[in-house]
C-alpha positions in Angstrom: -27.6 -3.1 -3.1 -25.2 -0.3 -4.0 -23.5 -0.9 -0.6 -22.9 -4.6 -1.4 -21.5 -3.7 -4.8 -19.1 -1.3 -3.2 -18.0 -4.0 -0.7 -17.5 -6.5 -3.5 -15.5 -4.0 -5.5 -13.2 -3.3 -2.6 -12.7 -7.1 -2.1 -11.9 -7.5 -5.8 -9.4 -4.7 -5.7 -7.7 -6.2 -2.6 -7.4 -9.6 -4.1 -6.0 -8.1 -7.3 -3.3 -6.3 -5.2 -2.4 -9.6 -3.4 -2.3 -11.7 -6.6 1.2 -12.3 -8.0 2.2 -10.7 -11.2 2.0 -13.4 -13.9 3.2 -11.7 -17.1 2.2 -13.0 -20.5 4.6 -13.1 -23.4 4.3 -9.4 -24.1 5.2 -8.5 -20.5 8.4 -10.6 -20.1 10.5 -7.7 -21.4 9.3 -5.5 -18.5 11.0 -7.6 -15.8 14.5 -9.2 -15.4 13.6 -12.0 -13.0 10.8 -14.4 -12.4 9.8 -17.3 -10.2 8.2 -20.4 -11.8 5.0 -21.5 -10.2 3.9 -25.0 -11.2 0.3 -24.7 -9.9 -1.2 -23.1 -11.9 1.7 -23.1 -14.4 3.1 -19.6 -14.9 5.8 -17.1 -14.3 5.6 -14.7 -11.4 7.6 -11.5 -11.8 10.1 -10.5 -9.2 9.9 -6.7 -8.8 13.0 -6.4 -6.5 15.7 -9.0 -6.6 17.5 -9.9 -3.3 21.2 -9.8 -4.3 24.6 -8.3 -3.5 27.1 -6.6 -5.6 29.6 -8.8 -7.5 32.5 -6.9 -5.9 31.4 -7.9 -2.4 31.9 -11.6 -3.1 35.4 -12.3 -1.8 37.5 -15.4 -1.8 36.0 -16.8 -5.0 37.9 -14.9 -7.6 38.5 -17.8 -10.0 35.0 -19.3 -9.8 33.5 -15.8 -10.2 35.4 -15.2 -13.4 34.5 -18.6 -14.8 30.8 -18.2 -14.2 30.9 -14.6 -15.6 32.6 -15.8 -18.8 30.2 -18.7 -19.2 27.2 -16.3 -18.7 28.6 -13.7 -21.1 29.0 -16.4 -23.8 25.5 -17.6 -23.3 24.1 -14.0 -23.4 25.8 -13.5 -26.7 24.3 -16.7 -28.2 27.7 -18.5 -28.1 28.2 -22.0 -26.8 28.0 -22.2 -23.0 27.5 -24.9 -20.4 25.0 -25.7 -17.7 26.7 -24.9 -14.4 26.7 -26.6 -11.0 27.9 -24.6 -8.1 28.6 -27.0 -5.3 30.4 -27.0 -1.9 30.6 -25.3 1.4 27.5 -23.6 2.9 27.3 -19.9 2.9 30.2 -19.2 0.6 28.2 -17.3 -2.0 26.9 -19.9 -4.5 23.5 -18.4 -5.1 24.7 -14.9 -4.5 27.2 -15.4 -7.4 24.5 -16.6 -9.8 22.3 -13.5 -9.1 25.3 -11.1 -9.2 26.6 -12.6 -12.4 23.1 -12.2 -14.0 23.0 -8.5 -13.0 26.5 -7.8 -14.4 25.9 -9.5 -17.7 22.3 -8.3 -18.1 23.6 -4.8 -17.9 26.0 -5.6 -20.8 23.2 -7.0 -23.1 20.7 -4.3 -22.3 18.2 -6.3 -20.3 17.9 -9.2 -22.8 19.1 -11.8 -20.2 16.4 -13.0 -17.8 16.7 -15.3 -14.7 13.9 -17.7 -13.8 14.1 -19.4 -10.4 12.5 -22.9 -10.1 12.1 -24.4 -6.6 13.5 -27.8 -5.8 10.0 -29.3 -5.3 9.0 -28.2 -8.8 11.8 -29.8 -10.7 9.4 -32.4 -12.1 7.8 -29.6 -14.1 11.1 -28.4 -15.6 10.3 -29.8 -19.0 7.1 -27.7 -19.1 9.0 -24.6 -18.2 11.6 -25.3 -20.8 8.9 -25.7 -23.4 7.4 -22.3 -22.4 10.7 -20.5 -22.6 11.6 -22.1 -25.9 8.9 -19.9 -27.5 10.4 -16.6 -26.1 13.2 -16.4 -28.7 13.7 -12.7 -28.2 15.2 -13.3 -24.8 17.7 -15.6 -23.2 17.0 -17.3 -19.9 19.0 -18.6 -16.9 16.9 -21.2 -15.2 18.2 -21.3 -11.6 17.6 -23.8 -8.9 19.0 -23.1 -5.4 20.0 -25.9 -3.0 19.3 -28.7 -5.5 19.6 -32.2 -4.2 17.8 -35.5 -4.3 17.0 -38.1 -1.6 16.1 -41.8 -1.6 12.8 -42.6 -3.4 13.0 -39.3 -5.2 12.6 -39.9 -8.9 12.3 -36.2 -10.0 16.0 -36.3 -10.9 14.9 -38.1 -14.1 12.9 -35.0 -15.1 16.0 -32.9 -14.7 18.1 -35.3 -16.7 15.6 -35.3 -19.5 15.3 -31.5 -19.5 19.1 -31.0 -19.5 19.6 -33.4 -22.3 16.5 -32.0 -24.0 15.2 -35.3 -25.5 14.6 -35.2 -29.2 14.4 -31.4 -29.4 17.5 -30.7 -27.3 17.8 -28.1 -24.6 16.3 -24.8 -25.9 19.0 -22.6 -27.4 17.9 -19.6 -25.4 17.9 -21.5 -22.0 20.8 -22.5 -19.7 20.5 -24.2 -16.3 22.4 -23.1 -13.2 22.1 -25.0 -9.9 23.6 -24.7 -6.5 24.1 -27.7 -4.1 26.1 -28.7 -1.1 26.6 -32.1 -2.8 28.9 -32.6 -5.7 26.8 -35.4 -7.2 23.4 -34.0 -5.9 22.8 -37.2 -4.0 23.7 -38.1 -0.4 26.7 -40.5 0.0 24.6 -43.1 1.9 22.1 -43.2 -1.0 24.9 -44.0 -3.4 26.3 -46.7 -1.1 22.8 -48.2 -0.6 22.5 -48.6 -4.4 25.9 -50.4 -4.4 24.7 -52.9 -1.8 21.2 -53.6 -3.0 21.1 -53.3 -6.7 21.2 -56.3 -9.0 23.9 -54.5 -11.0 25.4 -52.1 -8.5 27.7 -50.3 -11.0 24.8 -49.5 -13.4 22.5 -48.4 -10.6 25.1 -46.0 -9.1 26.1 -44.6 -12.5 22.4 -43.8 -13.4 22.2 -41.5 -10.4 25.7 -40.1 -10.3 25.6 -39.3 -14.1 23.1 -36.6 -13.3 25.9 -34.2 -12.4 27.6 -35.0 -15.7 24.8 -33.0 -17.4 26.5 -29.9 -16.0 29.5 -29.0 -18.2 30.8 -26.5 -15.7 31.5 -27.5 -12.1 32.5 -24.8 -9.7 33.6 -25.8 -6.3 33.2 -23.6 -3.2 35.4 -24.3 -0.1 35.6 -23.0 3.4 37.4 -19.6 3.6 40.5 -18.7 5.5 40.6 -16.1 8.3 42.2 -13.6 5.9 39.4 -14.2 3.3 36.9 -13.8 6.1 38.4 -10.5 7.1 38.3 -9.4 3.5 34.5 -10.2 3.3 33.7 -8.4 6.5 35.8 -5.3 5.6 34.3 -5.2 2.1 30.8 -5.1 3.5 31.8 -2.5 6.1 33.4 -0.3 3.4 30.5 -0.6 1.0 28.0 0.4 3.7 30.3 3.0 5.2 30.1 1.6 8.7 31.8 3.9 11.3 34.0 1.3 13.0 37.8 1.0 13.2 39.4 -1.9 11.2 41.0 -3.4 14.4 37.7 -3.3 16.2 35.9 -4.9 13.2 38.5 -7.6 13.0 38.2 -8.3 16.7 34.4 -8.6 16.4 34.9 -10.9 13.3 37.1 -13.3 15.3 34.7 -13.4 18.2 31.7 -13.8 15.9 33.3 -16.6 13.8 34.4 -18.5 17.0 30.9 -18.2 18.4 29.3 -19.5 15.2 32.0 -22.2 14.7 32.5 -21.3 11.0 33.7 -18.7 8.6 31.8 -17.9 5.4 30.2 -15.1 3.4 26.9 -15.7 5.1 28.5 -15.5 8.6 30.3 -12.3 7.5 27.0 -10.7 6.4 25.3 -11.7 9.7 28.1 -10.0 11.6 27.8 -6.9 9.5 24.1 -6.8 10.3 24.9 -7.1 14.0 27.6 -4.4 13.9 25.4 -2.0 11.9 22.5 -2.5 14.4 24.8 -1.7 17.3 26.1 1.4 15.5 22.6 2.5 14.7 23.3 2.6 11.0 21.1 1.3 8.2 22.4 -1.0 5.5 21.5 1.0 2.4 23.3 1.3 -0.9 
């Protein structure tokens, strides 16, 4: 009997270690980032955030300063806008949100939290907003990466309701940041289909396109030039102290971008990982 109890105790301990950290209200102050889990509803703490330093994000100077300023105002309980970061793939949209959070959170002594909500959980956004409304001691950036909607998807209505806030309004301690490859969060063929099939095409299109109007701050990201790509690659190489000559690094960058058929922050990072691996160096801060 004692042997069975010991086995059950070990199983219980193992399950406890595997279980995600779901902090209650008293624990929110211990962490700076969370992931929203809709089933069962709750916040899962992120112990180590995957992000890069703000100074490593090149070629987006204006958008970087705009998002930083908006985030600072929000952290200081001043008027600020929901933000939509849209445009080219791999140009640092989600990286900028996480880096801006780190920079501003340091200024307000850990009072600014970030909560990531997955695209498939958008329908539960009003529930998350209601939960965060009660945590008046802290301020929250609710962040959705790669947000978009397809045909037959009605969850965008939940997002519209949450951003407008209904009768109560959006919680004063919550702001919503989203990234998307689409400016209006909807594919062009979906918009064109509404025009061709709806009884009142103008109203049908406006209902869907108006979703992006709920974001007061639109920040566009565009494909980078070769000089900007070089700046990204050299910035990473300098930060991680890679032992490679600038001319050799640039030659590798040109070959890498041609092979990939694109230039972006993501492609630059992938190159740096390849170069570091060949040099036998680890990418550690």
